[in-house]
C-alpha positions as CSV (number, residue, x, y, z in Angstrom):
1,M,0.0,0.0,0.0
2,D,2.8,2.4,0.8
3,I,4.4,1.8,-2.6
4,L,1.1,2.5,-4.3
5,I,0.6,5.7,-2.4
6,S,4.1,6.9,-3.1
7,N,3.6,6.3,-6.8
8,L,0.2,8.0,-7.1
9,P,1.5,11.1,-8.9
10,L,3.2,8.9,-11.5
11,I,0.1,6.7,-11.9
12,G,-2.1,9.8,-12.4
13,M,0.1,11.2,-15.0
14,M,0.2,7.9,-16.8
15,I,-3.5,7.7,-16.9
16,A,-3.7,11.2,-18.4
17,A,-1.1,10.2,-21.0
18,G,-3.0,7.1,-21.9
19,I,-6.3,9.0,-22.7
20,I,-4.6,11.8,-24.6
21,G,-2.2,9.5,-26.3
22,G,-4.9,7.2,-27.5
23,I,-7.0,10.0,-29.1
24,L,-3.9,11.4,-30.8
25,A,-2.9,7.9,-32.0
26,G,-6.2,7.7,-33.9
27,L,-6.3,11.3,-34.9
28,L,-2.7,11.7,-36.2
29,G,-1.4,8.2,-36.7
30,V,1.4,8.9,-34.3
31,G,1.0,5.9,-32.0
32,G,0.6,8.2,-29.0
33,G,4.3,8.2,-28.4
34,I,4.8,11.9,-29.4
35,V,2.7,12.9,-26.3
36,I,3.4,9.9,-24.0
37,V,7.2,10.3,-24.1
38,P,7.3,14.0,-22.8
39,V,4.5,13.3,-20.3
40,L,6.2,10.3,-18.9
41,E,9.5,12.1,-18.8
42,F,7.9,14.8,-16.8
43,A,6.1,12.4,-14.5
44,L,9.4,10.5,-13.8
45,S,11.0,13.8,-12.8
46,I,8.2,14.3,-10.2
47,V,9.1,11.0,-8.5
48,D,12.9,11.9,-8.7
49,V,14.0,9.2,-11.2
50,D,17.7,9.8,-12.2
51,P,17.7,12.3,-15.1
52,S,20.3,10.2,-16.9
53,I,17.8,7.4,-17.5
54,R,14.4,9.3,-17.5
55,M,14.2,9.6,-21.3
56,H,15.2,5.9,-21.8
57,I,12.3,4.8,-19.5
58,A,9.9,7.2,-21.1
59,V,10.8,6.1,-24.6
60,A,10.8,2.3,-23.8
61,T,7.5,2.4,-21.9
62,S,5.9,4.5,-24.7
63,L,7.0,1.9,-27.3
64,A,5.5,-0.9,-25.1
65,T,2.1,0.9,-25.0
66,I,2.3,1.5,-28.8
67,I,2.1,-2.2,-29.4
68,F,-1.5,-2.2,-28.2
69,T,-2.4,1.3,-29.5
70,S,-1.2,0.5,-33.0
71,I,-3.3,-2.7,-33.1
72,S,-6.4,-0.7,-32.1
73,S,-5.7,2.2,-34.4
74,A,-4.7,0.1,-37.4
75,R,-7.8,-2.0,-37.2
76,A,-10.0,1.1,-37.1
77,H,-8.2,2.6,-40.2
78,H,-8.3,-0.8,-42.0
79,K,-12.1,-0.9,-41.7
80,K,-12.1,2.5,-43.5
81,G,-9.8,1.2,-46.2
82,A,-7.1,3.6,-45.2
83,I,-4.0,1.3,-45.1
84,D,-1.7,0.7,-48.1
85,M,-0.9,-3.0,-47.6
86,P,1.5,-3.3,-50.6
87,L,3.6,-0.5,-49.1
88,V,3.5,-2.1,-45.7
89,K,4.8,-5.4,-47.1
90,S,7.6,-3.5,-48.9
91,W,8.7,-1.5,-45.9
92,A,8.2,-4.0,-43.1
93,L,11.6,-5.7,-43.0
94,P,13.8,-2.5,-43.2
95,I,11.6,-0.8,-40.6
96,L,11.9,-3.7,-38.3
97,I,15.7,-3.9,-38.7
98,G,16.1,-0.1,-38.2
99,S,13.9,-0.3,-35.1
100,A,16.1,-3.0,-33.5
101,F,19.3,-1.2,-34.3
102,G,17.9,2.2,-33.0
103,T,17.1,0.6,-29.7
104,W,20.7,-0.5,-29.2
105,V,22.0,3.0,-30.2
106,A,19.6,4.8,-27.8
107,S,20.7,2.6,-24.9
108,Q,24.2,3.9,-25.3
109,L,23.2,7.6,-25.3
110,D,22.7,10.1,-22.5
111,S,19.1,11.0,-21.7
112,S,19.6,14.6,-22.7
113,V,20.8,13.5,-26.1
114,L,17.7,11.5,-26.7
115,A,15.6,14.5,-25.7
116,G,17.5,16.7,-28.2
117,I,17.0,14.1,-31.0
118,F,13.3,13.9,-30.2
119,G,12.8,17.7,-30.1
120,F,14.9,18.5,-33.2
121,I,13.1,15.9,-35.5
122,A,9.7,16.8,-34.1
123,L,10.4,20.5,-34.9
124,L,11.4,19.7,-38.5
125,V,8.4,17.6,-39.1
126,S,6.1,20.2,-37.6
127,V,7.3,22.9,-40.0
128,K,6.7,20.5,-42.9
129,M,3.2,19.7,-41.8
130,M,2.2,23.3,-41.1
131,W,3.7,24.6,-44.4
132,P,3.2,21.7,-46.8
133,I,5.8,21.2,-49.5
134,K,4.4,20.0,-52.8
135,A,5.6,16.6,-53.9
136,A,8.4,16.8,-56.4
137,V,8.4,13.1,-57.4
138,D,5.8,10.5,-58.1
139,G,5.3,8.2,-55.1
140,A,5.3,5.0,-57.2
141,Q,8.6,5.9,-58.8
142,A,10.2,7.0,-55.5
143,V,9.4,3.7,-53.8
144,R,11.4,1.9,-56.5
145,S,14.4,4.2,-56.3
146,S,17.6,3.2,-54.4
147,L,17.6,6.4,-52.3
148,F,14.1,5.8,-51.2
149,C,14.9,2.3,-50.0
150,S,16.8,3.8,-47.1
151,L,13.8,5.7,-45.8
152,P,12.0,2.8,-44.1
153,G,15.1,1.8,-42.2
154,S,15.6,5.4,-41.1
155,I,12.0,5.6,-39.9
156,G,12.5,2.5,-37.8
157,L,15.8,3.7,-36.4
158,L,14.7,7.2,-35.4
159,S,11.3,6.1,-34.2
160,S,12.7,3.6,-31.8
161,M,15.1,6.2,-30.5
162,M,12.3,8.7,-30.0
163,G,9.7,6.3,-28.5
164,I,7.2,6.9,-31.3
165,G,5.2,4.7,-33.6
166,G,6.5,5.9,-36.9
167,G,3.7,8.2,-37.8
168,T,5.6,11.3,-36.9
169,L,8.1,10.5,-39.7
170,S,6.1,8.4,-42.2
171,V,3.0,10.6,-42.3
172,P,4.9,13.7,-43.7
173,I,7.1,11.5,-46.0
174,L,4.0,9.7,-47.5
175,T,2.1,13.0,-47.9
176,L,5.2,14.4,-49.7
177,L,5.0,11.5,-52.1
178,K,1.4,12.3,-52.9
179,H,-0.3,9.9,-50.6
180,P,-3.6,11.3,-49.2
181,V,-3.1,12.3,-45.6
182,H,-5.8,10.0,-44.3
183,R,-4.2,7.0,-46.1
184,A,-0.8,8.0,-44.8
185,V,-2.1,8.2,-41.2
186,G,-3.8,4.8,-41.5
187,T,-0.7,3.1,-43.0
188,S,1.5,4.7,-40.4
189,A,-0.6,3.2,-37.6
190,L,0.4,-0.3,-38.8
191,F,4.0,0.8,-39.1
192,G,3.8,1.5,-35.4
193,L,3.3,-2.1,-34.6
194,I,6.3,-3.2,-36.7
195,I,8.5,-0.6,-34.9
196,S,7.3,-1.1,-31.3
197,V,7.6,-4.9,-30.9
198,P,11.3,-5.3,-31.6
199,A,12.1,-2.0,-29.9
200,T,10.3,-3.0,-26.7
201,I,12.1,-6.3,-26.5
202,G,15.4,-4.4,-27.1
203,Y,14.8,-1.9,-24.3
204,M,13.9,-4.7,-21.9
205,V,17.2,-6.5,-22.7
206,N,19.5,-3.4,-22.8
207,G,18.1,-2.0,-19.6
208,Q,18.8,-5.0,-17.5
209,G,21.0,-4.2,-14.5
210,V,20.8,-0.4,-14.9
211,A,20.8,1.3,-11.5
212,G,18.0,3.7,-10.5
213,L,15.1,2.1,-12.4
214,P,11.8,2.9,-10.8
215,F,9.6,0.2,-9.2
216,G,7.9,-2.2,-11.6
217,S,10.5,-1.9,-14.4
218,V,11.7,-4.7,-16.7
219,G,14.8,-3.3,-18.2
220,F,13.9,0.3,-19.3
221,V,10.2,-0.7,-19.7
222,N,8.1,0.3,-16.7
223,M,5.2,-2.2,-16.3
224,I,3.1,0.2,-14.2
225,G,3.1,2.6,-17.1
226,L,2.2,-0.2,-19.5
227,I,-0.7,-1.4,-17.3
228,C,-2.0,2.1,-16.8
229,I,-1.6,3.5,-20.3
230,S,-2.4,0.6,-22.6
231,P,-6.1,0.0,-21.8
232,L,-6.9,3.7,-22.0
233,T,-5.1,4.2,-25.4
234,I,-7.0,1.2,-26.8
235,L,-10.4,2.6,-25.7
236,S,-9.7,6.2,-26.8
237,A,-7.9,5.5,-30.2
238,P,-11.1,4.9,-32.2
239,L,-12.4,8.3,-31.0
240,G,-9.4,9.9,-32.6
241,V,-10.0,8.0,-35.8
242,K,-13.6,9.2,-35.9
243,I,-12.5,12.8,-35.5
244,A,-9.7,12.4,-38.1
245,H,-12.2,11.4,-40.8
246,K,-14.3,14.5,-40.2
247,L,-11.5,16.9,-40.9
248,S,-10.1,18.0,-44.2
249,Q,-6.6,17.2,-45.3
250,K,-5.5,20.8,-44.7
251,Q,-7.0,20.9,-41.2
252,L,-5.4,17.5,-40.3
253,S,-2.0,18.5,-41.5
254,A,-2.1,21.9,-39.7
255,L,-3.3,20.2,-36.5
256,F,-0.5,17.7,-36.6
257,G,2.2,20.3,-37.3
258,A,1.0,22.7,-34.5
259,F,1.0,19.9,-31.9
260,L,4.4,18.7,-32.9
261,C,5.9,22.2,-32.7
262,I,4.7,22.6,-29.1
263,V,6.1,19.2,-28.1
264,A,9.4,19.9,-29.9
265,V,10.1,23.2,-28.1
266,R,9.5,21.5,-24.8
267,M,11.9,18.6,-25.5
268,I,14.6,20.9,-26.9
269,F,14.5,22.9,-23.7
270,R,14.8,19.7,-21.7
271,A,17.9,18.7,-23.7
272,F,19.7,22.0,-23.1
273,A,18.6,22.2,-19.4
274,G,19.5,18.6,-18.7
């Protein structure tokens, strides 16, 4: 009982992150990680977790919850015919390999470095989404090009380091290649599952024996966070999908960009302050 009471602030923040993250997962195809990571990082600071491992725990726990969020969100988008299955089959292996490698790289980095990577990439993506750039190449041709083949692996690599489901990167990339934003969001929801499974396993393994982990942790993955957040993200993700399909492409892109900008500034400040 004493352990439960002492962790009430953390549990409360995780519950809030689950509800908000689930709605955003369905709305923006971001797997919820783009909001869960900064919220968890802040929550962990409240309970005095070592700053050097806070981002690792937040990223790892976020990815664990994304496994369940992505399943819920992808199923809802699939029912609306908004997932490009041929593209998923083409990108699945390089995304998976990139995710596994990114997990190992992140485990070697300082927490403030991870925060800086998170914030910088989120800021770049937010600018692209708020001020869309017209596609310069045809999507079908780009998928077959040698340069484009490196993109899926990069999405997996960076997403596993940021604790996100892939939508933050793949949505703007796919829209740049003339994919309708709703189809890009739906496809990215399934990418989240491909990224989160190997990344979660990797963080559990690479976090073994690390000092200062909070109660209930398996490696860098905090099981209390997983238990609190996952059910709420599953329940709230379909609501986000419903809202997304009521918005225009321009509105959805602007909303995505504005949200990312706010999160990016917060995490960049954390990197320099940490």
